[in-house]
LUMPA-287899 format. One record per residue (C-alpha): y, x, z; residue in three letters; residue number from 0. Coordinates in steps of 0.2 Angstrom, whole numbers. Layout:
BEGIN
Y X Z ALA NUM $
...
! end
This chain:
BEGIN
-637 300 40 UNK 0 $
-642 282 44 UNK 1 $
-660 277 50 UNK 2 $
-661 261 39 UNK 3 $
-652 253 25 UNK 4 $
-654 235 21 UNK 5 $
-648 232 3 UNK 6 $
-640 217 -6 UNK 7 $
-643 204 8 UNK 8 $
-630 191 13 UNK 9 $
-623 193 31 UNK 10 $
-616 181 43 UNK 11 $
-601 189 51 UNK 12 $
-586 182 61 UNK 13 $
-568 183 54 UNK 14 $
-552 186 65 UNK 15 $
-552 168 71 UNK 16 $
-570 170 77 UNK 17 $
-576 158 64 UNK 18 $
-593 162 55 UNK 19 $
-592 167 37 UNK 20 $
-606 172 25 UNK 21 $
-602 187 15 UNK 22 $
-613 188 -1 UNK 23 $
-621 204 -7 UNK 24 $
-619 216 7 UNK 25 $
-628 232 13 UNK 26 $
-631 235 31 UNK 27 $
-633 252 38 UNK 28 $
-642 255 55 UNK 29 $
-642 270 66 UNK 30 $
-654 269 81 UNK 31 $
-652 252 88 UNK 32 $
-635 248 82 UNK 33 $
-627 242 66 UNK 34 $
-616 256 59 UNK 35 $
-609 248 44 UNK 36 $
-608 232 33 UNK 37 $
-602 235 16 UNK 38 $
-602 227 -1 UNK 39 $
-619 232 -10 UNK 40 $
-618 249 -18 UNK 41 $
-605 256 -6 UNK 42 $
-617 264 5 UNK 43 $
-627 277 -4 UNK 44 $
-646 275 -2 UNK 45 $
-648 294 -1 UNK 46 $
-639 294 16 UNK 47 $
-653 284 24 UNK 48 $
-670 288 30 UNK 49 $
-677 271 25 UNK 50 $
-671 258 12 UNK 51 $
-677 240 11 UNK 52 $
-672 226 -1 UNK 53 $
-664 211 7 UNK 54 $
-662 201 -10 UNK 55 $
-660 183 -6 UNK 56 $
-661 185 13 UNK 57 $
-648 181 26 UNK 58 $
-645 193 40 UNK 59 $
-637 186 56 UNK 60 $
-634 191 74 UNK 61 $
-648 189 86 UNK 62 $
-648 172 94 UNK 63 $
-650 176 113 UNK 64 $
-649 163 126 UNK 65 $
-645 149 114 UNK 66 $
-650 135 125 UNK 67 $
-642 136 143 UNK 68 $
-638 123 155 UNK 69 $
! end
């Protein structure tokens, strides 16, 4: 069981060459403080999640920590 499911958002992920790629219409499952799965929309059942929110038209991207360092 997942704690949170974000349905039908776009996700910024990185491919094998570490290049950023936007994957359209994805579901993101979260357990605790960790991303447990990113799958195409509908692949993760909402019944396996404690809370479900809709991410229609939104972009999920990694946290931008220390983006300006000298």
